[in-house]
C-alpha distance (Angstrom), angle and dihedral (degrees) to the residues before:
residue distance angle dihedral
X1 . . .
X2 3.82 . .
X3 3.82 92.4 .
X4 3.80 92.0 55.8
X5 3.80 91.4 55.4
X6 3.80 92.5 46.1
X7 3.79 91.4 49.2
X8 3.79 92.5 49.8
X9 3.82 92.0 50.0
X10 3.79 90.7 48.4
X11 3.81 91.8 48.5
X12 3.81 91.0 49.1
X13 3.80 90.9 48.6
X14 3.81 93.2 52.5
X15 3.80 91.8 44.1
X16 3.80 94.2 53.5
X17 3.80 93.7 42.2
X18 3.80 91.7 54.1
X19 3.81 92.1 43.2
X20 3.81 86.6 55.2
X21 3.80 91.0 50.2
X22 3.80 92.4 48.9
X23 3.81 92.9 47.9
X24 3.80 90.3 48.7
X25 3.81 91.4 51.9
X26 3.80 91.5 47.3
X27 3.81 90.8 48.2
X28 3.80 92.6 51.1
X29 3.81 95.4 44.8
X30 3.78 116.0 115.3
X31 3.78 101.7 -136.9
X32 3.79 124.6 172.3
X33 3.76 123.0 -110.9
X34 3.78 112.8 -92.2
X35 3.78 93.2 -159.9
X36 3.79 111.5 134.6
X37 3.80 111.3 -125.9
X38 3.76 132.2 175.1
X39 3.80 120.7 -103.4
X40 3.81 93.2 -109.2
X41 3.81 92.1 53.9
X42 3.80 90.6 50.2
X43 3.80 91.3 50.1
X44 3.82 90.7 49.5
X45 3.79 91.6 52.0
X46 3.81 91.5 47.6
X47 3.82 91.3 49.6
X48 3.80 92.0 49.7
X49 3.81 91.6 49.3
X50 3.81 90.2 50.7
X51 3.81 91.5 51.7
X52 3.80 92.9 49.3
X53 3.82 94.0 51.8
X54 3.83 92.8 54.5
């Protein structure tokens, strides 16, 4: 019965370690904004970015 308990603790340990790794990767990911904007707002933002880079 001791091996079953050890195996379950080891499985839990690996599970939570890899969940931590996955959450860290997701947290550090640079994803775009999924906010829906109108076409005119998008064009205004693009024009302002073009002016700032010059």
